[in-house]
A tleap script that builds the chain and sets N, CA, C and O, in Angstrom:
source leaprc.protein.ff14SB
mol = sequence {
  NMET LYS HIE ALA GLY PRO GLU THR LEU THR
  LEU ILE ALA PRO LEU LEU SER ASP ILE ARG
  ALA LEU PRO GLY LEU THR GLU ARG LYS PRO
  GLY ILE PHE TYR ARG ARG GLY GLU ALA TRP
  LEU HIE PHE HIE GLU ASP PRO ALA GLY LEU
  PHE ALA ASP VAL LYS LEU PRO PRO ALA LYS
  GLY PHE THR ARG LEU ALA VAL ASP THR PRO
  GLU GLN ARG SER ALA LEU LEU ALA CYS LEU
  ALA GLY GLN TRP ARG CALA
}
set mol.1.N position { 110.574 128.233 83.798 }
set mol.1.CA position { 110.418 126.953 84.444 }
set mol.1.C position { 111.648 126.706 85.317 }
set mol.1.O position { 112.778 126.803 84.839 }
set mol.2.N position { 111.434 126.392 86.573 }
set mol.2.CA position { 112.566 126.190 87.477 }
set mol.2.C position { 112.847 124.707 87.681 }
set mol.2.O position { 111.978 123.855 87.494 }
set mol.3.N position { 114.074 124.429 88.066 }
set mol.3.CA position { 114.426 123.052 88.382 }
set mol.3.C position { 113.590 122.590 89.562 }
set mol.3.O position { 113.240 123.388 90.432 }
set mol.4.N position { 113.274 121.324 89.593 }
set mol.4.CA position { 112.463 120.765 90.664 }
set mol.4.C position { 113.180 120.918 92.003 }
set mol.4.O position { 114.368 120.618 92.127 }
set mol.5.N position { 112.443 121.386 92.992 }
set mol.5.CA position { 112.992 121.579 94.327 }
set mol.5.C position { 112.876 120.319 95.175 }
set mol.5.O position { 112.328 119.310 94.731 }
set mol.6.N position { 113.394 120.386 96.397 }
set mol.6.CA position { 113.402 119.220 97.279 }
set mol.6.C position { 112.015 118.620 97.536 }
set mol.6.O position { 111.870 117.398 97.571 }
set mol.7.N position { 111.007 119.456 97.714 }
set mol.7.CA position { 109.662 118.930 97.960 }
set mol.7.C position { 109.145 118.137 96.768 }
set mol.7.O position { 108.552 117.071 96.931 }
set mol.8.N position { 109.371 118.657 95.579 }
set mol.8.CA position { 108.927 117.972 94.367 }
set mol.8.C position { 109.697 116.675 94.176 }
set mol.8.O position { 109.117 115.655 93.804 }
set mol.9.N position { 110.998 116.709 94.429 }
set mol.9.CA position { 111.805 115.498 94.282 }
set mol.9.C position { 111.362 114.423 95.275 }
set mol.9.O position { 111.447 113.232 94.975 }
set mol.10.N position { 110.894 114.829 96.441 }
set mol.10.CA position { 110.369 113.865 97.413 }
set mol.10.C position { 109.125 113.174 96.852 }
set mol.10.O position { 108.917 111.982 97.075 }
set mol.11.N position { 108.306 113.928 96.127 }
set mol.11.CA position { 107.093 113.349 95.538 }
set mol.11.C position { 107.408 112.286 94.489 }
set mol.11.O position { 106.630 111.352 94.300 }
set mol.12.N position { 108.535 112.422 93.815 }
set mol.12.CA position { 108.890 111.458 92.762 }
set mol.12.C position { 110.033 110.542 93.215 }
set mol.12.O position { 110.773 110.011 92.387 }
set mol.13.N position { 110.171 110.363 94.528 }
set mol.13.CA position { 111.260 109.541 95.068 }
set mol.13.C position { 111.310 108.131 94.466 }
set mol.13.O position { 112.404 107.656 94.164 }
set mol.14.N position { 110.183 107.444 94.280 }
set mol.14.CA position { 110.271 106.109 93.668 }
set mol.14.C position { 110.837 106.151 92.236 }
set mol.14.O position { 111.607 105.275 91.841 }
set mol.15.N position { 110.452 107.165 91.479 }
set mol.15.CA position { 110.993 107.330 90.122 }
set mol.15.C position { 112.494 107.569 90.175 }
set mol.15.O position { 113.248 106.964 89.413 }
set mol.16.N position { 112.928 108.448 91.069 }
set mol.16.CA position { 114.356 108.732 91.195 }
set mol.16.C position { 115.127 107.486 91.600 }
set mol.16.O position { 116.240 107.266 91.124 }
set mol.17.N position { 114.556 106.678 92.462 }
set mol.17.CA position { 115.201 105.438 92.882 }
set mol.17.C position { 115.408 104.507 91.692 }
set mol.17.O position { 116.466 103.894 91.555 }
set mol.18.N position { 114.399 104.402 90.836 }
set mol.18.CA position { 114.525 103.566 89.629 }
set mol.18.C position { 115.579 104.120 88.682 }
set mol.18.O position { 116.329 103.355 88.077 }
set mol.19.N position { 115.643 105.426 88.548 }
set mol.19.CA position { 116.637 106.047 87.668 }
set mol.19.C position { 118.039 105.821 88.222 }
set mol.19.O position { 118.969 105.540 87.465 }
set mol.20.N position { 118.195 105.941 89.529 }
set mol.20.CA position { 119.511 105.720 90.156 }
set mol.20.C position { 120.032 104.314 89.927 }
set mol.20.O position { 121.242 104.088 89.954 }
set mol.21.N position { 119.133 103.369 89.702 }
set mol.21.CA position { 119.533 101.973 89.472 }
set mol.21.C position { 120.057 101.733 88.055 }
set mol.21.O position { 120.645 100.687 87.782 }
set mol.22.N position { 119.848 102.691 87.156 }
set mol.22.CA position { 120.342 102.531 85.782 }
set mol.22.C position { 121.863 102.661 85.764 }
set mol.22.O position { 122.420 103.505 86.467 }
set mol.23.N position { 122.533 101.838 84.973 }
set mol.23.CA position { 124.006 101.883 84.937 }
set mol.23.C position { 124.533 103.121 84.222 }
set mol.23.O position { 123.911 103.636 83.294 }
set mol.24.N position { 125.684 103.581 84.672 }
set mol.24.CA position { 126.390 104.645 83.969 }
set mol.24.C position { 125.946 106.059 84.252 }
set mol.24.O position { 126.391 106.984 83.573 }
set mol.25.N position { 125.077 106.260 85.239 }
set mol.25.CA position { 124.617 107.608 85.569 }
set mol.25.C position { 125.277 108.103 86.842 }
set mol.25.O position { 125.546 107.331 87.763 }
set mol.26.N position { 125.532 109.397 86.879 }
set mol.26.CA position { 126.041 110.059 88.074 }
set mol.26.C position { 125.056 111.148 88.440 }
set mol.26.O position { 124.693 111.968 87.597 }
set mol.27.N position { 124.620 111.164 89.687 }
set mol.27.CA position { 123.695 112.182 90.167 }
set mol.27.C position { 124.514 113.217 90.931 }
set mol.27.O position { 124.817 113.034 92.110 }
set mol.28.N position { 124.866 114.299 90.254 }
set mol.28.CA position { 125.735 115.311 90.860 }
set mol.28.C position { 125.012 116.166 91.881 }
set mol.28.O position { 125.608 116.598 92.868 }
set mol.29.N position { 123.742 116.411 91.653 }
set mol.29.CA position { 122.859 117.092 92.595 }
set mol.29.C position { 121.566 116.295 92.588 }
set mol.29.O position { 121.287 115.602 91.610 }
set mol.30.N position { 120.765 116.369 93.647 }
set mol.30.CA position { 119.519 115.602 93.653 }
set mol.30.C position { 118.661 115.877 92.420 }
set mol.30.O position { 118.299 117.019 92.137 }
set mol.31.N position { 118.345 114.806 91.694 }
set mol.31.CA position { 117.480 114.915 90.527 }
set mol.31.C position { 118.149 115.398 89.262 }
set mol.31.O position { 117.474 115.616 88.256 }
set mol.32.N position { 119.475 115.574 89.286 }
set mol.32.CA position { 120.214 116.015 88.100 }
set mol.32.C position { 121.254 114.952 87.775 }
set mol.32.O position { 122.210 114.750 88.524 }
set mol.33.N position { 121.053 114.276 86.645 }
set mol.33.CA position { 121.866 113.124 86.283 }
set mol.33.C position { 122.768 113.429 85.089 }
set mol.33.O position { 122.385 114.129 84.152 }
set mol.34.N position { 123.965 112.882 85.157 }
set mol.34.CA position { 124.950 113.011 84.085 }
set mol.34.C position { 125.247 111.619 83.537 }
set mol.34.O position { 125.224 110.628 84.267 }
set mol.35.N position { 125.523 111.569 82.250 }
set mol.35.CA position { 125.912 110.327 81.578 }
set mol.35.C position { 127.111 110.646 80.693 }
set mol.35.O position { 127.080 111.579 79.890 }
set mol.36.N position { 128.150 109.865 80.853 }
set mol.36.CA position { 129.393 110.078 80.086 }
set mol.36.C position { 129.905 111.509 80.232 }
set mol.36.O position { 130.404 112.106 79.278 }
set mol.37.N position { 129.770 112.047 81.451 }
set mol.37.CA position { 130.333 113.351 81.752 }
set mol.37.C position { 129.521 114.560 81.318 }
set mol.37.O position { 129.958 115.694 81.516 }
set mol.38.N position { 128.354 114.346 80.734 }
set mol.38.CA position { 127.555 115.504 80.330 }
set mol.38.C position { 126.147 115.408 80.911 }
set mol.38.O position { 125.628 114.319 81.153 }
set mol.39.N position { 125.545 116.576 81.129 }
set mol.39.CA position { 124.186 116.628 81.658 }
set mol.39.C position { 123.275 115.804 80.760 }
set mol.39.O position { 123.312 115.937 79.536 }
set mol.40.N position { 122.456 114.951 81.373 }
set mol.40.CA position { 121.647 114.027 80.592 }
set mol.40.C position { 120.169 114.044 80.976 }
set mol.40.O position { 119.309 113.855 80.116 }
set mol.41.N position { 119.862 114.268 82.259 }
set mol.41.CA position { 118.478 114.227 82.714 }
set mol.41.C position { 118.314 115.111 83.941 }
set mol.41.O position { 119.128 115.067 84.863 }
set mol.42.N position { 117.255 115.913 83.945 }
set mol.42.CA position { 116.910 116.706 85.118 }
set mol.42.C position { 115.406 116.987 85.069 }
set mol.42.O position { 114.743 116.703 84.072 }
set mol.43.N position { 114.891 117.540 86.141 }
set mol.43.CA position { 113.456 117.754 86.274 }
set mol.43.C position { 113.146 119.232 86.484 }
set mol.43.O position { 113.912 119.972 87.101 }
set mol.44.N position { 111.991 119.636 85.946 }
set mol.44.CA position { 111.497 121.003 86.081 }
set mol.44.C position { 110.086 120.961 86.641 }
set mol.44.O position { 109.338 120.012 86.409 }
set mol.45.N position { 109.735 122.002 87.381 }
set mol.45.CA position { 108.366 122.161 87.850 }
set mol.45.C position { 107.863 123.539 87.437 }
set mol.45.O position { 108.600 124.525 87.455 }
set mol.46.N position { 106.605 123.575 87.070 }
set mol.46.CA position { 105.956 124.851 86.781 }
set mol.46.C position { 104.460 124.663 86.956 }
set mol.46.O position { 104.017 123.549 87.234 }
set mol.47.N position { 103.673 125.707 86.805 }
set mol.47.CA position { 102.226 125.557 87.004 }
set mol.47.C position { 101.585 124.507 86.088 }
set mol.47.O position { 100.534 123.960 86.425 }
set mol.48.N position { 102.195 124.222 84.947 }
set mol.48.CA position { 101.641 123.222 84.030 }
set mol.48.C position { 101.938 121.799 84.481 }
set mol.48.O position { 101.340 120.856 83.964 }
set mol.49.N position { 102.852 121.623 85.437 }
set mol.49.CA position { 103.149 120.281 85.919 }
set mol.49.C position { 104.632 120.031 86.090 }
set mol.49.O position { 105.444 120.956 86.132 }
set mol.50.N position { 104.956 118.766 86.186 }
set mol.50.CA position { 106.329 118.314 86.384 }
set mol.50.C position { 106.831 117.695 85.085 }
set mol.50.O position { 106.124 116.925 84.435 }
set mol.51.N position { 108.075 118.046 84.713 }
set mol.51.CA position { 108.638 117.591 83.455 }
set mol.51.C position { 110.060 117.067 83.655 }
set mol.51.O position { 110.804 117.541 84.515 }
set mol.52.N position { 110.410 116.082 82.840 }
set mol.52.CA position { 111.784 115.601 82.773 }
set mol.52.C position { 112.374 116.101 81.465 }
set mol.52.O position { 111.745 115.988 80.413 }
set mol.53.N position { 113.565 116.648 81.526 }
set mol.53.CA position { 114.319 116.996 80.329 }
set mol.53.C position { 115.416 115.964 80.192 }
set mol.53.O position { 116.239 115.809 81.095 }
set mol.54.N position { 115.441 115.253 79.073 }
set mol.54.CA position { 116.406 114.171 78.868 }
set mol.54.C position { 116.973 114.267 77.457 }
set mol.54.O position { 116.262 114.627 76.519 }
set mol.55.N position { 118.248 113.946 77.313 }
set mol.55.CA position { 118.873 113.934 75.995 }
set mol.55.C position { 118.649 112.565 75.371 }
set mol.55.O position { 119.184 111.558 75.833 }
set mol.56.N position { 117.851 112.550 74.315 }
set mol.56.CA position { 117.533 111.324 73.602 }
set mol.56.C position { 117.978 111.443 72.157 }
set mol.56.O position { 117.658 112.425 71.488 }
set mol.57.N position { 118.708 110.461 71.673 }
set mol.57.CA position { 119.086 110.524 70.262 }
set mol.57.C position { 117.843 110.382 69.385 }
set mol.57.O position { 116.897 109.704 69.787 }
set mol.58.N position { 117.811 110.978 68.238 }
set mol.58.CA position { 118.883 111.696 67.565 }
set mol.58.C position { 118.929 113.180 67.906 }
set mol.58.O position { 119.757 113.910 67.362 }
set mol.59.N position { 118.045 113.643 68.806 }
set mol.59.CA position { 118.026 115.067 69.163 }
set mol.59.C position { 119.358 115.490 69.775 }
set mol.59.O position { 119.970 114.726 70.522 }
set mol.60.N position { 119.798 116.673 69.470 }
set mol.60.CA position { 121.060 117.187 70.010 }
set mol.60.C position { 120.863 117.799 71.395 }
set mol.60.O position { 121.780 117.786 72.216 }
set mol.61.N position { 119.686 118.328 71.653 }
set mol.61.CA position { 119.401 118.959 72.943 }
set mol.61.C position { 118.496 118.081 73.783 }
set mol.61.O position { 118.408 116.869 73.583 }
set mol.62.N position { 117.829 118.718 74.723 }
set mol.62.CA position { 116.943 117.999 75.625 }
set mol.62.C position { 115.555 117.833 75.021 }
set mol.62.O position { 115.063 118.697 74.296 }
set mol.63.N position { 114.941 116.702 75.339 }
set mol.63.CA position { 113.552 116.426 75.006 }
set mol.63.C position { 112.761 116.528 76.302 }
set mol.63.O position { 113.151 115.933 77.307 }
set mol.64.N position { 111.674 117.259 76.299 }
set mol.64.CA position { 110.871 117.454 77.510 }
set mol.64.C position { 109.715 116.453 77.532 }
set mol.64.O position { 108.948 116.344 76.576 }
set mol.65.N position { 109.609 115.726 78.648 }
set mol.65.CA position { 108.554 114.735 78.827 }
set mol.65.C position { 107.809 115.012 80.129 }
set mol.65.O position { 108.433 115.259 81.161 }
set mol.66.N position { 106.492 114.972 80.086 }
set mol.66.CA position { 105.688 115.150 81.294 }
set mol.66.C position { 105.837 113.919 82.184 }
set mol.66.O position { 105.886 112.791 81.695 }
set mol.67.N position { 105.908 114.150 83.503 }
set mol.67.CA position { 106.021 113.043 84.457 }
set mol.67.C position { 105.083 113.259 85.651 }
set mol.67.O position { 105.457 113.007 86.797 }
set mol.68.N position { 103.880 113.721 85.374 }
set mol.68.CA position { 102.896 113.972 86.428 }
set mol.68.C position { 102.190 112.695 86.894 }
set mol.68.O position { 101.897 112.548 88.080 }
set mol.69.N position { 101.923 111.790 85.983 }
set mol.69.CA position { 101.129 110.605 86.312 }
set mol.69.C position { 102.013 109.357 86.387 }
set mol.69.O position { 103.118 109.344 85.846 }
set mol.70.N position { 101.526 108.313 87.056 }
set mol.70.CA position { 102.282 107.055 87.078 }
set mol.70.C position { 102.555 106.513 85.671 }
set mol.70.O position { 103.616 105.943 85.417 }
set mol.71.N position { 101.601 106.691 84.768 }
set mol.71.CA position { 101.797 106.218 83.393 }
set mol.71.C position { 102.921 106.986 82.697 }
set mol.71.O position { 103.733 106.397 81.984 }
set mol.72.N position { 102.962 108.300 82.907 }
set mol.72.CA position { 104.018 109.114 82.300 }
set mol.72.C position { 105.384 108.751 82.887 }
set mol.72.O position { 106.386 108.741 82.171 }
set mol.73.N position { 105.422 108.459 84.169 }
set mol.73.CA position { 106.692 108.072 84.809 }
set mol.73.C position { 107.160 106.726 84.299 }
set mol.73.O position { 108.357 106.526 84.088 }
set mol.74.N position { 106.231 105.792 84.097 }
set mol.74.CA position { 106.590 104.486 83.530 }
set mol.74.C position { 107.107 104.641 82.105 }
set mol.74.O position { 108.055 103.966 81.704 }
set mol.75.N position { 106.479 105.532 81.347 }
set mol.75.CA position { 106.929 105.770 79.969 }
set mol.75.C position { 108.342 106.354 79.965 }
set mol.75.O position { 109.160 105.985 79.123 }
set mol.76.N position { 108.634 107.259 80.896 }
set mol.76.CA position { 109.984 107.816 80.996 }
set mol.76.C position { 110.988 106.713 81.305 }
set mol.76.O position { 112.040 106.644 80.670 }
set mol.77.N position { 110.681 105.852 82.268 }
set mol.77.CA position { 111.600 104.762 82.621 }
set mol.77.C position { 111.837 103.830 81.441 }
set mol.77.O position { 112.966 103.398 81.208 }
set mol.78.N position { 110.787 103.519 80.699 }
set mol.78.CA position { 110.933 102.661 79.523 }
set mol.78.C position { 111.823 103.320 78.482 }
set mol.78.O position { 112.652 102.665 77.850 }
set mol.79.N position { 111.644 104.605 78.314 }
set mol.79.CA position { 112.456 105.368 77.359 }
set mol.79.C position { 113.930 105.366 77.800 }
set mol.79.O position { 114.828 105.157 76.984 }
set mol.80.N position { 114.162 105.597 79.082 }
set mol.80.CA position { 115.531 105.609 79.594 }
set mol.80.C position { 116.173 104.235 79.472 }
set mol.80.O position { 117.330 104.124 79.066 }
set mol.81.N position { 115.442 103.203 79.814 }
set mol.81.CA position { 115.985 101.843 79.732 }
set mol.81.C position { 116.339 101.494 78.284 }
set mol.81.O position { 117.291 100.754 78.037 }
set mol.82.N position { 115.584 102.018 77.345 }
set mol.82.CA position { 115.866 101.773 75.931 }
set mol.82.C position { 117.202 102.359 75.482 }
set mol.82.O position { 117.746 101.929 74.464 }
set mol.83.N position { 117.732 103.312 76.206 }
set mol.83.CA position { 119.011 103.927 75.841 }
set mol.83.C position { 120.173 102.938 76.002 }
set mol.83.O position { 121.222 103.110 75.380 }
set mol.84.N position { 119.994 101.927 76.816 }
set mol.84.CA position { 121.073 100.961 77.022 }
set mol.84.C position { 120.951 99.775 76.074 }
set mol.84.O position { 121.893 98.995 75.939 }
set mol.85.N position { 119.814 99.632 75.421 }
set mol.85.CA position { 119.646 98.558 74.449 }
set mol.85.C position { 120.156 98.951 73.072 }
set mol.85.O position { 120.432 98.089 72.238 }
set mol.86.N position { 120.281 100.236 72.838 }
set mol.86.CA position { 120.666 100.720 71.500 }
set mol.86.C position { 122.150 100.482 71.246 }
set mol.86.O position { 122.655 100.822 70.176 }
savepdb mol mol.pdb
quit
């Protein structure tokens, strides 16, 4: 599975815009976000679809979430926003 390329990132531009608005994130490369100095969120594309890999507690590594549909993208945003309420 490869990291999402520029064309794919253009397709999810509204999602990326919402993620960029979250506090405490640094986007070192397009679509690759860091939090507190460590890799925290990035996107992958493959024939099965588009996925976000995000570090969510209590998991130590990345959790993979599908982000093909508007509903899946909304669920990702809700999950990310919940990280600041904890």
